[in-house]
N, C-alpha and C positions, 0 to 999 in steps of 0.2 A: 424644322421647316425646310422642305426640299428646294433646291435651286430652281429658278424660273428662267426667264429670258435674259439676254444680255442687256446692258444699259443702253439708253438712246445715245446716238452719236451726234456731236455738234455739227451743224451744217458746214460743209466744206472740209471737214476733218476726216482723217482715216479712222476707222473703227479702232478703239483702243484694245479690243480683245478679239478682233476678227469680225466676220460677217454675222450680224445679229440673226437669231432664229426666232421664230414665232412660237410662243408657248403660252399656255393658259396661266394667268397669275394665281398665286396661292391665296386662298381666302382665309382670313384670320378674324375671329370674333372672340367673345369672352363672356363671362358672367356679368350681371348688372354692376357689381362692385368694380370689376376690372374695367369695364367700359367707362364707368363714371370717373375713375381716377385718371385714366388715360386722356379722356376728353378735357379734363381740367388741366392736366400737365401740358397739353399740346396747344394751348391757346397762346401761341408765340408770334403770330404774324404782326409785323410792323412794316411801315412803308420804308423803302430804301431804293437807291438807284439801280434797280435790278437789271436794266437793259443797257447799262453803260460799262465800258471796259475800264481797266485800271489806267491806261494812258489818258483816256478822256477825263476820268475823275481827277487824276493828278494835274492835268493841264488846267482844269477848272480852278484848282487850288492855286496854281502858279499865276493865273490871271487875276485872282482875287487878292492874293498876298505875295506879290512878286519879290518884295524886299524882306520878307520874313525869313528867318533861318530855317532851312530845311534839314541840313546835315551838319553835325559837329563831329570832329575827330581830333582829339587833343586840342591844339590851338588853332586848327583849321576849321573854316566854316564855308558852307555853300548856301546862298539864298535860293529860293524857289526859282527865280529867273535864271541864275547861274546853272543850277542843276538841270533845268529844262533845256537850256541851250547846249550844254555839254552832252546830254543824252540825245538831243536831235542830231548833233554832229556825228556821234558814234553810230546812231541808227542809220544815217545816210551811208556811212562807210560800210556797215554790215549789208545794207541793201545792195550796194555796189559789188559786194563779195558774193552776192547771190542769195542772201537770206530773204525768203518770201513768207507771206502769211502761212501759218501751219507748220513751219520748220521748227525743229528742236535745236537749240543752240547751247552748247556746253559753256559753263562759266566756272573758271578757276582763278579767282581774284581774292587776294587777302582782304580782310575787313578794312575798308577804307572808303573815302568818297567815290573812288573809281568803281568799287563794287556796286554801289547804288546806281551810278551812272550806267553801268553795264546792264543791270537788271531792267532798268527803265528803257534803255535803248532797244534791247531785244523785244520787249513788249510793244514798243512803238513800231517795230517792223512787222508786227503781227505774229511774231514767233513765241515759242515757249522756252523759258530758260531751264536748264538742267544743271544745278550746282554740283560740283565735284570737288574732291580734296586731292591736292597733289601728293599727299602722303599715302594715298591708296596705292596698292600694288598695280603694276601695269596690266596684269590679267584682269583685275576688277574694272579698271578704267575702260579697257577695251570691251568688256562684257556689257557695261552700262551704255557706252556710246553705241555699240552695235544694237543692243536691245531697243534703244530709243531712236534708231536711225538718225543719229546725230552726226552731221557732216562739218560742223564748225565748233571751234573752241576759242572763246575769248579769254585772255589770260594776261597776268602781269609776270608770267614766267615763260615767256615765249621760247627762248633757246632750249630750255629743259624739255618742255612739252613737244616742241618740234621734233626732238630726238625720240621721245617716248611714244608718240602717237603716229600711227599710220592710217591713211584713209580718212583723215580729219584735217580740215584746213585750220591752222592755228592763226589767230588774229590777235595782235597786240592791243591791249586795252587803251594805250595811248598811241597817237599817231598824228599824221599831218591832216588834221581835220579842218575843213574849210570853216572860216569864221562867218558870223553874221546870219546863220540859218535860224530863223525864228520858229520854224515848224519842222516836224518830222517828215518822213517819207510819204505820209498820207495813206498808210495801209488801213484798209477797213478791218476793224477788230470787233467782232460781235461779242457780246457778254458771255456767250456759251462756248467761245473758243478756248483752247487750252492756254493757260498762263505759265505754268511751271510743272516740272516733274520731280518728285522726290522718290528716291529708291529706298525701299525697306527690305529687310532680310526676308527670305522665303524659306519655308520648311523643307523644300526640296534642294536647297543650296543655290537656287537661281534667284537673284534679287528681283523684286517686283517694283516696276515703275508706276507710281501712283500719279495719275494725270489730273491736275486740278484746274478748274475753269476760272476765268475772270470773275464770274458771278459768285463763286465760292468765296473769293477774297472780299468782295464787296459785302456779302452777307456776314462775314466774320467781323468787320470793323464798323459797319454803320448801324446805328441804333443799339449800340452795345449795352447789354444789361449788366455785364460783369465788371466794367471799368468805365470811368469817364474819359471819353475820347472826343476831342474837339481841337480847335486851332491853338489852344493854350497848352495842350498836352505835350509832355516831353518824355519819350520812351527810350529806355536804354536798349541798344541792340547788342546783346551778349551771346546769343546762341550761334553756333556755326550755321552758315547759310544752307548747309546740307540738311539741317534739322528744321522741321516745319514750324517750330516756335519763331523762327526768324520772319516768317510770313506776317505774324501778328506784330512783331517788334518794328518792322520796316513800314508796312503799309498801314498799320494802325496810326502811325504818325503822319505819313506823307499823303494820305488820302483825306486828311482833315485840315491840312495847313499847319500841323504841329511840327515838332522837332524830333528827328531821329538822332540820338546820341550814340555814336559808335564807340564801344569799349576799345581802348587803344592797345590791347595786348591779346596774344593768342590764348594765354592761360589766365585764369582768374586768380588774382592775388587779393586776398581779403582786405588788406590795408588800402590797396589802390582802388578796389571796388567802392569803398566808402568815400574816398576822395572824389571819384568821378560822379557818384550820385549827388554829393553835396555841391561840387563845383558847377555842375550843369543843371542843378535843380530838377532832377528827374522826378516826374510825378507818378509814372506807372512803370512797374518792374515785374517781369516774369522770371521766376527761378524754378528749376526742376526740384523735385522733392529732395533728392540727396544733397544738392547744393544749398537749398534752403536750410536743411538741418545743419549742415556744416557752418554756414554763416551764423545761424542762431546760436550754435554752441561756442563758436570761436570769436565772432566779431559782430554781435547783435547791434551795436551802435551804428554800424554801417547802414542799417535800414531805417534809422530813426526818422529821417525826414522825407521818406517816400510816402506819397499819399495813398496809393493803392498797390498792394503787393499780391500778385497772383502766383500760385504755386501748384504744381501737379506733375504728372508723368509716371508716378509710381504710387503704390499704397502709402498713405501718410502715417507717420508716428503721431498718435493722438497727443502724447506728451509734449512734442515739439510745437504742435499747433496751440496747445493750451498755454505753453510758455510764451509763445509769440503774442497770443491774445492778452495775456497778463501784462506783458511789457508794452505793447503798442496800443491796446484798447480796441474796442469794437469799431466797425466801419472802415477798416483798412485791409483786412485779410480776406482773400477769396481763393477757395479751393476749386480748381478747374480740371476738367477731364475731356479728352477727345483723341481719337486716333487720327493718323495722317490722312486716312481716307475720308474724313469728315471736315477737312480744312482746319486743322489745329485745335480748336475748342468746340465742344458739343454741349457740355453742361457746366454749370457753375453753382457754387454754394458759398454764400457770405458767412464767414466764421465769426459770428458775433457773440456766441456763447458755447461753452462745452461743459457738460456735466461731469462731475468727478468720476462717475462710474462708466463713462462712455468708452466703448471698445472700438468704435469706428466713427469717422466723420463722413457725412453724406457727400456725394459728388454733385448732388443738387438737382436742379431743374434744367431743362434745355435752354440754351441761349436763344436769342431772337432768330426767328425764321428757321427754326430747327425743331424737329419732333423726335420723340423717342418712344419705343415700345419695348416692354419686357415680355418675352414670348417663350412659352414652353409647351411642347406637344401640339403646336399649331394653334394655340389659343393665347390671348392676352392674360397676363397674370394679375390676380387681385393683390392688394397690398399685403406684403409679408411673404409672398410666394416667389421663389427664386426662378429666374429664367434668363435666357440670352438677351443682352441689350442690343436692340436694333435701332438704327438711326435713319432719319429721313430729312428731306429739305434741300435747300439750294446749296448747302455746303458739300454735298456728296461728290466725290471724284467721278470723272467720266469712266474710270475703270483702270485696269492694269495694262500698260502698253504691251501689245503683242502677246497677251496671255489670255486667250478666250476662256479656258476652263476655270482658272481661278477667278476671273471676272464674273462668270456666270454663277459660280458657287457662292461668292460673297455679296454680289449686288443682284438683288432679286426683285421682280415685280410682284406686288401683292395687292389685295384689296383688304384694307384693315378697317373694321367697323364701317363697311360699305363705302370707304373712300379709297380710290386708287393711290398707291404709294410705290415709290422705288426705295427699297430698304438696303442698308448696308448691315450685314451680319458681322458684328464686331468680334465675336468669339469671347467676349467678356460676359460675365454673369453678374446679376444684381437683383435687387428687389426694391419695390416702392414702399415708402412709409405711407401711413394713412393721409398725411398732408401732401403727398405727391413728390417728396424729395426721393432721389434715387441713391441707394447705397450699393457700392461696389462689393462684389462677393467672389472675386477671383476670376481666373481664366481656366480654360481647360488644361493648359500647360502649366498652371500653377497648382493644379490638383495632381498629386502623385500617389502612386500605389506602391507600398513597400510591405512585403510579406502578406499581401492580400488586403492590407488596410488602406483606405483612401484618406489622404492627409492634405489639409489646407496649410500651406506654408505660412500664410499671414497669421494664422492663429498662434503658431509657435513664436513668431516675431513679436506679436502683441504681448505674450507672457514674458518673453525675455526683457522687453522694454519696461516692464513693470518692476524689475529688480532695481533697488535703489542705487546700485553701483553701475548700472548700464546706461550709457549715454545714447548709443545707437546700436542697432543689430541688423543682421542680414542673414536669412536662412535660405539655403538652396539644397540641391541634390548632386552628389557626385556619382558618376556612373562608371568610373574606372574600377574594374573588379566588380564587386557586389554593390548594387545600388544602396546608397546610405544618405541619411540626412547629415548636413554639416552646417554649423553656424559660425558667424564671425561677429565679434562684439567689440565695440569701442567703449572701454570702461571710464567712469568718472572717478572711481576709487579702486584701490587694489581688490581684486576678486579672483578666485581660482576657478578652474573648469569644474572641479568637484562641487563647489558651492553653487555654480550656475545650474549644474545638472540636478542637484538636490532641489533647487528652486523650481525647476520645471517639473520634476517628478511629483512635487506637491500639488501641481496644478493640471498636469496633462497625463494621459495614459502613457505607459512605458514606450509604446511603439512610436510616440510623437517626440520623444527626447532625442536630440541629435546624437549621432555616433561620436562626433567630435565638436567641441566648441573652442574656437581660437580667439584669443584677444589680440587686437590690433590697435595701433596708434590712430589710425584713420581708415575709412573705407575708400578705396580708390574709385575715381569717377572716369567714365568714358568721355570722349570729346563733346558729347551732347549733354553731359551733366548727370548721367544716370550711374547707379552703382555698377562697377565693372566686375561682373560675375566671373568672367574668365580669368582676370588677374587674381581674384581672391582664390579661386580653385587651384591656380598654379601654386600659390603659397601653401595651400592645404596639401597638395601632392608632395611638395618639397619638405614639409614639416616632419620631424621624426615622430614615430609612433610612441605613444605613452607606454611606459614600462608597466 
C-alpha cells in the first residue's frame, strides 16, 4: 500500500512531520469474504469522553472521590485531593518558568509520587511530557531533546542534569510551591492536543518521537473490553515511564478514581513482586511476555491473587500460556498487542482455552474504538490470508515529531470499504481466523534470508519450546561474519546442544536448524521487560567455538 498524505495536525500544534501535502487517498476493497469479516471485526464503537483532556478527566475524578487513594508507593499514599493540589502547584511553577500549551517538557523523575505529580502538572499546563532516563548517554539525551524541541526538564536529579544538559532549563520536581491553589493555571487543553512523546528506535539510527494525543489515552482506558477498569481498580505501575505500557498503568487507574500502585524498586525482584501485589490488593497487572514467562517459571504464586493479568509485547510461548491457564483458570488471562503508535494496546484475546496442538495464540480482536485491517496487494485479506496489519481509530499517534518522511510512510490516508480512514501501517503481519480473531505472523524484520531461504524465527522457537527439557528459548540472527541462526535455551533438565539440534532436525529442514544453540540459566531482559537480544549476542560472540 503506497504512502499517502501526512496525518492531520491538532489545532494550535506544530505539524509533527512538517507541512502536510495533499494527496489522493489509497482505495482499499476486497472480496465478499474479506469485506464481511472486516466489517464484523470492526464493530468496536463505544461511547467515551472523546472531547475531554486527561486533566479534565482526572479533575472530575478528584471532585467525585477527593479522599480516595490515588497513588501508593511503599508506605506512602496520596489521595486524589492531595495529588491534584500538588500537581496544581507544580503546574503554576512550570507556567511561571514559561511552559505554555503545546510545549514539550522533559521528565526525568524516579518512580515515585513525584513522578505522577509531574506528569499531571505538565498536562495541566497544556504541555506534552517527554519521559527520559538519566542512565541514557548524553548524546542520546541531547538528540531526543533537540528532536522534540524540548526546552525544560523536570527532575529529581537537578545538579546532575544541570551539568549534563545545555540549552534546556532544569526544574527541580520539588520546590517552594505556593500552598492553597485549588486549580491549575487554566490552560485550554483540547482532546486532540499532544499529551506525551515516546521515542522508539529508528532503522536509520535516529530515534522516532511518537506523539500521542489526549484522546488516544481516553480511548485506551474508557469502555475497556480487555480489563475491568473503574474506581475500585488497583493497577500496578511496573513499567519504566519511558515505555508506553506505563500509559495504561497510570491513567487506567487515575482516570477512573482507582489506585495506581507504584512498584517501589527500579528492578523487579520476584519475591517482592508477589508481596506488593498481595499487600496492595492489585486487581489488574500488565507483564511483558518475557517477564510473564520468568514469573510463571520461577514464582507463579506471585500472581495468584491478581484478578486480570495482561501480557504481551513479544510472540508468546504457547506452553507458558497453557501453564498459566491450567494454574489460574479461565477468565483472568488476556493476551494484548499494540505498537506505541496506537497508544499501548490495539487488540486483545481472552485466553480461556488452548488446545493441545495449538502452535499460536491469537492476538485477538480490536479493543474499543479501534479498527484493524489485514491488507495485501492493496486489498483486504480474506480469513487465512496473510497481510500487513493496519490500525485505525482514535488511538493513532499524530505522527513522528519533526520527521515528515517516516510519518507519511507509516500514517496514510485511505478509503477502506468506501469509508475514509487514517491508517497506521504496523510492519507486522497476520491473518484473520474465520471468527475474526487476528493471529500474529511475524514482522518483515523477523523474516530472515540465509543462503537464499526465507526463515520465520518464530517457527524455530516454537519447535525448541516443544522439547521436554526446554523451559524457554529465543532465536535470533548473528551478522558478525557470515549471517547465521543462533538460539539460546533455558533448560528445565540437563540437555546438550547435540540433543537439541537432533530434536530440531527431526522437525525442521536443515537450513532452519541454528548454527549454535547455547544453554543459559536465564534470558536477560531490557529495562522495558523484553528479551535483551544484544546481551545474548554478546555472550554468543564471547563463547568458545565447539571443537
